[in-house]
C-alpha positions in Angstrom: -11.8 -9.9 5.4 -9.4 -8.3 7.6 -10.4 -9.6 11.0 -7.9 -12.6 11.4 -4.9 -10.4 11.0 -5.3 -6.8 10.7 -1.8 -5.9 12.3 0.1 -8.3 9.9 -1.7 -7.0 6.6 -1.2 -3.4 7.9 2.2 -4.2 8.7 2.7 -5.6 5.0 1.2 -2.3 3.6 3.7 -0.1 5.4 6.3 -1.8 4.3 5.2 -2.5 0.6 4.4 1.3 0.6 8.0 2.1 1.8 9.4 -0.1 -1.0 7.2 1.6 -3.7 8.3 4.7 -2.4 11.8 4.0 -2.7 11.3 2.5 -5.8 9.6 6.1 -7.1 12.7 7.8 -5.9 15.3 5.8 -7.0 14.4 4.6 -10.4 14.0 7.1 -13.5 10.5 7.6 -15.1 11.8 7.5 -18.8 13.6 4.2 -18.4 10.8 2.1 -16.1 7.6 3.4 -17.0 5.5 0.2 -16.3 7.5 -0.2 -13.0 7.1 3.2 -11.8 3.1 2.8 -12.8 2.6 0.1 -11.1 4.5 1.3 -8.0 2.5 4.3 -8.3 -0.8 3.0 -8.5 0.0 0.4 -5.3 1.3 3.4 -3.1 -1.1 5.8 -3.8 -4.3 3.5 -4.7 -4.8 0.3 -3.3 -2.5 1.3 0.1 -4.9 4.0 1.2 -7.8 1.6 0.4 -6.6 -1.1 2.6 -5.7 1.3 5.5 -9.4 3.1 4.9 -10.8 -0.9 4.8 -9.1 -2.2 7.9 -10.2 1.5 9.9 -14.0 0.7 8.7 -14.1 -2.6 9.9 -11.7 -1.9 12.9 -14.7 0.5 13.7 -17.5 -2.2 13.4 -16.2 -3.6 16.6 -15.7 -1.0 18.7 
């Protein structure tokens, strides 16, 4: 899945991770519970899973 554009996908994941962390640090959880939940889910579940998948796929090539 990541063989064509691993650096682009990785860079997009890093940028989205930074945006999610910025959102979590600047918005109160009681006022934006759904937004904070989605940002936390993306930053702490999805992005690490993407990095693991990219690393495993890159390991197959070497």
